[in-house]
C-alpha positions in Angstrom: 20.4 -9.9 25.1 22.1 -9.9 21.7 26.0 -10.4 21.8 28.0 -7.3 21.2 30.3 -7.0 18.4 34.1 -6.9 19.6 34.9 -3.4 21.0 37.9 -1.4 19.8 40.5 -0.3 22.2 39.2 3.4 22.1 35.6 2.1 22.7 36.6 0.2 25.8 38.8 3.1 26.8 35.8 5.6 26.5 33.5 3.2 28.5 36.2 2.8 31.1 36.6 6.6 31.4 32.9 7.0 31.8 32.6 4.5 34.6 35.6 6.0 36.4 34.7 9.5 36.3 31.1 8.8 37.3 32.6 7.8 40.7 35.9 10.0 41.1 34.2 13.3 39.7 30.5 12.9 40.1 29.8 16.7 39.9 31.1 16.7 36.5 29.2 13.6 35.3 27.8 13.1 32.7 30.9 14.1 30.8 31.5 16.5 28.0 33.4 15.5 24.9 36.4 17.4 26.1 36.4 15.7 29.5 36.2 12.3 27.8 39.1 13.0 25.6 41.1 14.3 28.6 40.3 11.0 30.4 41.0 8.8 27.5 44.6 10.5 27.0 45.7 10.4 30.7 49.2 9.4 31.1 48.6 7.8 34.5 46.4 4.8 35.5 46.2 3.9 31.8 47.6 0.8 29.9 48.2 1.5 27.0 48.7 5.2 27.0 47.0 6.6 23.8 46.6 10.1 22.2 43.0 10.2 20.7 41.6 13.3 19.0 38.2 14.9 19.5 36.8 13.6 16.2 38.0 10.0 17.1 36.4 10.1 20.4 33.2 11.6 19.0 32.8 9.0 16.4 33.4 6.4 19.1 30.7 7.9 21.3 28.3 7.8 18.3 29.0 4.2 17.7 28.6 3.2 21.5 25.4 5.1 21.4 24.1 2.8 18.5 24.8 -0.1 20.8 22.9 1.6 23.8 26.3 1.5 25.8 26.4 5.2 25.9 23.5 7.7 26.4 23.5 11.3 25.4 22.0 14.2 27.3 21.6 17.9 26.3 21.7 19.7 29.6 23.6 22.9 29.6 25.5 24.4 26.6 27.3 21.2 25.4 26.2 17.6 25.1 27.1 15.3 27.8 27.5 11.4 27.9 27.1 8.7 30.4 27.7 5.0 30.3 25.0 2.3 30.3 27.2 -0.6 30.6 25.6 -2.2 33.5 22.1 -2.3 32.0 23.2 -3.5 28.6 25.6 -6.0 29.9 23.2 -7.1 32.8 26.0 -6.6 35.4 26.0 -5.3 39.1 28.0 -2.2 40.0 30.8 -4.4 41.5 31.3 -6.2 38.0 31.0 -3.0 36.1 33.8 -1.6 38.2 36.1 -4.6 37.6 35.5 -4.5 33.8 36.1 -0.7 33.7 39.4 -1.2 35.4 40.3 -3.9 32.9 39.5 -1.5 30.0 41.5 1.2 31.5 44.7 -0.7 32.7 44.7 -4.0 30.8 45.2 -7.6 32.5 45.7 -7.6 36.1 45.7 -9.9 39.1 42.9 -10.0 41.6 45.0 -8.2 43.9 45.7 -5.4 41.7 42.1 -5.2 40.6 41.2 -4.8 44.3 43.6 -1.8 44.7 42.8 -0.1 41.4 39.2 -0.3 41.7 39.0 1.0 45.1 37.4 4.3 44.3 34.8 2.9 42.1 33.8 0.0 44.5 35.6 -1.1 47.8 35.9 -4.8 47.8 36.1 -6.3 51.3 39.1 -8.7 50.2 40.5 -10.5 47.3 38.2 -13.3 47.7 35.2 -11.0 46.9 37.0 -9.8 43.7 37.7 -13.4 42.7 34.0 -14.3 43.1 32.8 -11.7 40.9 35.6 -12.5 38.4 34.4 -16.0 38.4 30.8 -14.8 37.9 32.0 -12.9 34.9 33.9 -15.9 33.5 30.9 -18.3 33.9 28.0 -16.2 32.7 25.6 -18.3 30.6 25.4 -15.4 28.2 29.1 -15.7 27.5 32.2 -15.1 29.4 33.3 -11.5 29.8 36.6 -12.2 31.4 39.3 -14.9 31.4 42.1 -16.1 33.7 45.1 -16.0 31.8 47.8 -18.8 32.2 50.4 -17.9 34.9 53.5 -16.6 33.3 56.8 -18.4 34.2 58.3 -16.9 37.3 55.1 -15.2 38.6 53.1 -16.2 41.7 49.7 -14.9 40.6 47.5 -15.2 37.5 46.1 -12.1 35.7 42.6 -11.6 34.5 41.8 -9.9 31.0 38.3 -8.7 29.6 37.0 -10.4 26.5 34.9 -7.7 25.2 37.5 -6.9 22.4 38.1 -10.6 21.7 40.7 -13.0 22.8 43.4 -11.3 24.8 47.0 -11.1 23.4 49.5 -13.6 24.8 51.2 -12.6 28.2 54.7 -11.0 28.0 57.6 -12.9 29.3 58.2 -12.5 33.0 61.1 -10.3 34.2 64.3 -12.2 34.8 64.8 -13.2 38.5 68.1 -11.4 38.5 66.4 -8.0 38.2 66.4 -5.9 41.5 62.9 -5.9 42.1 62.9 -9.9 42.3 63.2 -9.4 46.1 59.9 -8.0 46.4 56.7 -10.0 46.1 54.4 -9.4 43.1 51.8 -8.0 45.4 54.1 -5.6 47.1 55.2 -4.2 43.6 51.6 -4.0 42.5 50.7 -2.1 45.7 53.6 0.5 45.3 52.8 0.9 41.5 49.0 1.4 42.3 49.7 3.9 45.1 52.0 6.1 42.8 49.4 5.8 40.1 46.6 6.8 42.4 48.5 10.0 43.7 49.2 10.8 39.9 45.6 10.4 39.1 44.4 12.5 42.0 46.5 15.4 41.0 45.2 15.1 37.4 41.7 15.1 38.7 42.4 18.1 40.9 43.9 20.1 37.9 40.6 19.2 36.0 38.5 20.6 38.9 40.5 23.8 39.1 40.2 24.2 35.4 36.4 23.7 35.6 36.1 26.2 38.4 38.3 28.7 36.7 36.3 28.5 33.7 33.0 28.8 35.5 34.3 31.9 37.4 35.8 33.4 34.1 39.3 33.4 35.5 42.4 33.1 33.2 44.7 30.3 34.0 
């Protein structure tokens, strides 16, 4: 397998959206350009939040196609797109799920990854997540993730993907005097993930309603 060039933020976002929606809205997968743009620009479960246009996303899809990371199909009235990340990178579904969540949400702890990847793959425990992260870190073809140095004042290390090159330095930890200091990192992560999950569910329900309305010819 030839090494891939460093992927841009939008390229990783597009791939992450394709992996995510394959599991969360399988009836709509492969995705149309409009669905991919919507997924890229979601305000929930995304870090950083971006605003990409149709032309940008189309150019990104074309570039990913040239690397075989995305495949195109012409079923129906519009072109649809699916990811091919597992085959190109030689990864099992569990690892693809972890990479996708890192694409979508940035560096995370093993506990956060377990929570945030739940709908893509249900890991039995954090040890299972850590085992797959170690495999991704120790690949003979080259590491795809890296464990970041623990920031001062934090209890757990975070992991970042390497498909866009070396990750940026970790931001400084919040001051211990902040109100949230009484809560553990795991508790805060779980609470944030639950809120993000609820907001993401609402966004996907809206997408489904819009799709059904369009198919039935109803005005929204």
